[in-house]
C-alpha positions as CSV (number, residue, x, y, z in Angstrom):
1,M,176.7,176.2,275.1
2,T,180.1,177.7,275.8
3,T,182.9,175.2,277.4
4,V,186.0,177.0,278.6
5,V,189.1,174.5,278.9
6,W,191.7,175.6,281.3
7,L,195.1,174.4,279.9
8,T,198.0,174.1,282.2
9,E,201.4,172.3,281.4
10,G,200.5,169.1,283.2
11,T,196.9,168.6,282.8
12,W,196.0,170.0,279.4
13,P,195.6,166.5,277.3
14,A,193.1,165.2,279.8
15,C,191.2,168.5,279.8
16,V,191.0,168.6,276.0
17,D,189.9,165.0,275.7
18,A,187.3,165.6,278.5
19,A,186.0,168.7,276.5
20,R,185.7,166.7,273.4
21,E,183.6,164.1,275.1
22,H,181.3,166.4,277.3
23,S,180.6,169.3,275.0
24,P,177.6,168.9,272.6
25,P,178.1,169.3,268.9
26,G,178.3,172.9,267.8
27,A,179.5,174.2,271.3
28,D,181.7,177.1,271.5
29,I,185.0,175.8,272.9
30,V,187.5,178.2,274.4
31,L,191.0,177.2,275.1
32,L,192.4,179.1,278.0
33,Y,196.1,179.6,278.9
34,V,197.1,182.1,281.8
35,R,200.5,183.2,282.2
36,D,201.4,184.1,285.9
37,P,203.4,187.5,285.9
38,E,205.1,186.5,289.2
39,V,208.0,184.7,287.7
40,P,209.2,187.3,285.2
41,G,208.5,189.8,287.9
42,A,210.9,188.2,290.3
43,A,213.5,188.0,287.6
44,H,213.2,191.6,286.9
45,G,213.6,192.3,290.6
46,A,216.6,189.9,290.8
47,F,218.3,191.7,288.1
48,A,217.7,195.1,289.6
49,G,219.2,193.8,292.8
50,L,222.3,192.3,291.2
51,L,223.0,195.7,289.8
52,G,222.5,197.5,293.1
53,R,221.2,201.0,294.0
54,G,221.7,203.8,291.8
55,H,222.7,202.1,288.7
56,R,220.9,202.7,285.5
57,R,220.0,199.6,283.2
58,E,221.3,201.5,280.5
59,D,225.0,201.5,281.7
60,S,226.5,198.8,279.4
61,D,229.7,198.3,281.4
62,L,227.3,197.2,284.4
63,L,225.5,194.6,282.2
64,P,226.5,191.1,282.2
65,G,228.6,189.9,279.2
66,D,227.9,188.9,275.6
67,G,225.2,186.3,275.2
68,W,223.5,187.2,278.5
69,G,220.5,189.3,276.7
70,G,219.9,191.8,279.3
71,D,217.2,191.6,281.9
72,P,216.4,188.0,282.7
73,G,212.7,189.0,283.3
74,S,212.3,190.0,279.8
75,R,213.7,186.7,278.6
76,L,211.3,184.8,280.8
77,E,208.2,187.0,279.4
78,H,209.2,185.9,276.0
79,L,209.7,182.3,276.9
80,A,206.3,182.1,278.8
81,A,204.7,183.7,275.7
82,A,206.0,181.3,273.2
83,S,205.3,178.4,275.6
84,G,201.7,179.5,276.1
85,E,201.2,179.8,272.3
86,H,202.8,176.3,271.8
87,L,200.5,174.7,274.3
88,V,197.4,176.4,272.9
89,R,198.2,175.2,269.3
90,A,199.0,171.7,270.6
91,A,195.6,171.5,272.6
92,A,193.8,173.0,269.3
93,E,195.3,170.1,267.4
94,R,194.4,167.5,269.9
95,L,190.9,168.8,270.3
96,D,190.4,168.7,266.4
97,L,187.1,170.7,266.6
98,P,186.5,174.4,266.0
99,C,187.6,176.4,268.9
100,T,189.1,179.8,270.0
101,A,192.1,180.6,272.0
102,Q,192.4,183.0,275.0
103,V,195.9,183.8,276.4
104,R,195.7,186.0,279.4
105,T,198.2,187.3,281.9
106,G,197.4,187.9,285.5
107,R,196.7,186.1,288.7
108,V,196.0,182.6,287.3
109,E,192.8,181.9,289.6
110,R,191.3,185.2,288.9
111,E,191.7,185.1,285.3
112,V,190.2,181.5,284.9
113,V,187.2,182.6,287.1
114,T,186.7,185.8,285.1
115,A,186.7,183.8,281.7
116,S,184.5,181.4,282.9
117,E,181.8,184.0,283.8
118,A,180.1,183.5,280.2
119,A,180.8,179.7,280.1
120,D,178.3,177.1,280.7
121,L,181.0,174.4,281.7
122,L,184.7,175.0,282.8
123,V,187.1,171.8,282.3
124,L,190.2,171.7,284.4
125,G,192.5,169.1,285.8
126,R,193.6,168.1,289.3
127,D,197.2,169.7,289.5
128,G,198.2,168.6,293.3
129,D,199.2,165.6,294.9
130,R,198.0,162.9,292.7
131,T,198.9,160.0,294.9
132,H,196.2,160.9,297.3
133,P,192.7,161.5,296.3
134,G,191.0,164.3,298.1
135,P,191.5,168.1,298.7
136,R,195.3,167.8,298.4
137,S,194.9,166.6,294.8
138,L,194.1,170.1,293.9
139,G,196.8,173.0,293.9
140,P,196.0,176.3,295.4
141,A,194.9,178.0,292.3
142,T,192.7,175.2,291.3
143,R,191.0,174.9,294.5
144,H,190.2,178.6,294.3
145,V,188.7,178.1,290.8
146,V,186.6,175.1,291.9
147,D,185.3,177.2,294.9
148,H,184.4,180.2,292.8
149,A,183.8,179.1,289.1
150,P,180.2,180.8,288.3
151,C,179.4,177.8,286.1
152,Q,179.3,173.9,286.0
153,V,182.9,172.4,286.6
154,L,184.2,169.3,285.2
155,L,187.2,168.1,287.2
156,V,189.2,165.6,285.5
157,W,192.4,163.3,286.5
158,P,195.3,163.8,284.3
């Protein structure tokens, strides 16, 4: 049996605990974290817009001052990668069972559905409005995953 645990910043502890409780002994557990490329992409675009048309990024006199570090999109990509790796490590420590980690980049809902194609169970957490039970307790990406996952889904409250 293969269990995929979708890790997000607000729900990962409950998802890891549920996977430990509901996965049979010897199950293959995959910790999945997906980075969304839209945020760094927007920062890349903002940087280009600030420089204006016709300017090359290599023009050092057009770049911000010392300590800026260049394109903010690149900085956000590095921060997202470090954050994802940290989250996966923390989840693996909390799980305290043999597991593998997958860090993917792409449209979050599509990557989760693709990763769960070979799984028997997908564990994910509610990430919407937690004050009202019902459909609004799921964010758009989570709703898509719940609707399209090709395996059993365990939906937990964080």
